[in-house]
N, C-alpha and C positions, 0 to 999 in steps of 0.2 A: 794664655796664662789665666788661670782662675784664682781668685782670692776667696778663701773660705773663712768665714767669721765664726767664732765659737758661738754656741747656742745662747740665746737670751735667757737670763735667769740666774739665780744663786749669787746675786750681787753684780752681775754684768748686764748691761743694757746694750741691745743691738745698736751699733753705730759707735760704740766706744765711750771713752771718758773724755770729757771736755778739758782741755788744758788752757791755762791763762798765760798771757804774756807778762812776765815780770818787768822786762825792760828790753829796749832795742836802742842801738846806738850806732853811729858811724864815726870812726876816727881814722884819719889818714887814709881814707879810701876803703876801709874795711868795715863792712856792716856786720853787726853781731846781734843775734836774737837769743834772749834768755827766757826760758819758760819756767813756771812754777812746777815743782815736783808733782807727779800724779801717782795716786795709790789705788790699786784694785784689791778689794777684799771679798773673799768668798763668804757667802752668808746663806745658810739654808741648804747647802750642798756644795759640790765641787765645781770649779771652773776649769775647763780644758778637756783634753790636752791641747796645748798650743806651743809653738816654737818661736814664732815671730811676733813682734809688736811693730805696728806701723804708725807713722805720724803723717796725717793728711790735712790739707786745708779744706774745710767744709764750706767755705764761703763761695767760691766761684761755681758757676753752673756749666762753664765750658772752659777748659776741660773739667769734668765733674770730679771733685775731690782729688786734686793732683797730689801725688806722693811727694813728701818732703824728705823722709828718711825711714829707715827700718832698723830694728835690732834683732839679731839672731842669737838665741840662747844656746845654740849648738845641738840641742836635742829637745824633744817635747817635754813640757812640764805641765803639771796639774796642780792647781791650788786647792787644797782640801778645805772643808768648811772651817772658817775662822782664820785661815792663813791669808797673808797680804803680800802683794808685790808692789814695791815702790820704784818708779822710774825716777832716778835722781838726775835731773838735768843740771849740768854744771853751771854754776853762776859765774865762774871765772872764764870758762871757754865758750859758754852758750851752747845751744843745741845746733846752731848754724852760724857759720862765718863765711861771708862772701867778700873776696878781695878784688 
């Protein structure tokens, strides 16, 4: 399986957008990770086409950038110059729950 990244430029930087942890908690044996929303804005041209967004952990070196999750938009999309896409990570449910 190959992963293809959209081209660097027009508001997108190779390697993606850094997301920050808003909170993490463990209650009754369930761990929940909450991330701050991430926004990608096309600037100076379009970004895409792309269909999937992936969330990877860039910290470890082995395995390198393990996959945490992905989102499928169902078909390819392109952000035109000035358009934005916001990934709305749920504060209530978190991006990840492990029980």
